[in-house]
C-alpha positions, 0 to 999 in steps of 0.5 A: 269067975276069978277061979275060971280066969285062973284056970284058963290062964294056966292053959295058956303059954304065958312064956310065948305071950311074953315073948310075943309082947317083947317082939312087938315092942322091939319091932315098933322101937326098931321102926322108930329107929329106922325113921330116925336114920332117914332124913326124909322119914325123920322130917315127915314122921318125927317132926314133933311129939304129936306125930310120934304119939300118933305113930305109936298109937297106930302101931301099938293098937294095930299089933295088939288088936290083931294079936287079940284075934289070934288069942280069940281063935285059939281060946274060943273059935278053935274049941267050937270048931273042933267041938272040944268046948263040949267037954268043958260044957259038961263040967258043972260050971255055968257056960256063960261064965266060962266064955266070959272068962275067956273073953275077959282074958283077951280083953285084959291082955289087950288092955295091959299090953297097950298100956305097957307098950306105950310106956316102953315105946315112948320111954325108948323114944325119949332115950334115943331122942335125948341122944340123937335129938330128933325133936328139939322141943322139950316135952311138957308135963301137960303134954304127958298128962294129956297123953296118959289120959288118952292112952288109958281111953285107948287101952280101954277101947282097944280091949273092947275093939279086940272082941269085934272079930269074935262076931265074924269068927263065930259065924262058921267057927273060922280062924282065918275069918277071925284074924282077917276081920281084925286086919280089915278093922285096923285098915279101915280105922287107920286109913288116912282122912288127910296127911295127918289125920285118920278116923282113930284120931277122933277119940269118939271113934275108938270109944264107940268101937270099944262099946261095940266090941263089948256088946258083940261079945255079950251077944255072941256069948249069949248065942253060943251058950245055947249051941248044941253039940 
């Protein structure tokens, strides 16, 4: 399995992925800076660390779940649509292992991206906050510990949730369906229940979606390996 993952990674444009990662983080940091420039936005979105953490979570998870759908489209959907996957299936390699390797790469990229982005974005916010004093209250060790635990859970659940679009994309091998479904999923789970709460605020929701995502990936792969070309 490790060899298959390495082979798939060699086919990917790592430079482009790193650039995308940096651009996403730069964009999120830029949004926080814009909020800091506007008095009303600062009062609404940067009033305390809890609201900042929630905004970070929304932007980071949304960005990388949608990006994961792009990776799924390129690595799996397009290969089935163009039937280039049949060439890979001719190799003396277990079909299921080959597809699992592709799915694992997408999940790992999402997991690592969410973890690193939380560190980068919050580190940047803390730096700017020390200079511009958006939030006057000090951040505590307990707060950071609680956030670290939630970030880990969110990263794991995002790794699973990023695979849900695979179900929609594999129905007709449609790239637009894959990406659109990821956008719709994000829109639903981050829709506001009230002014300060959304579905993703409850940790059971992302955990459940993560489990659903991994289950969907298993079922899709099981069906896909039986496809005839």
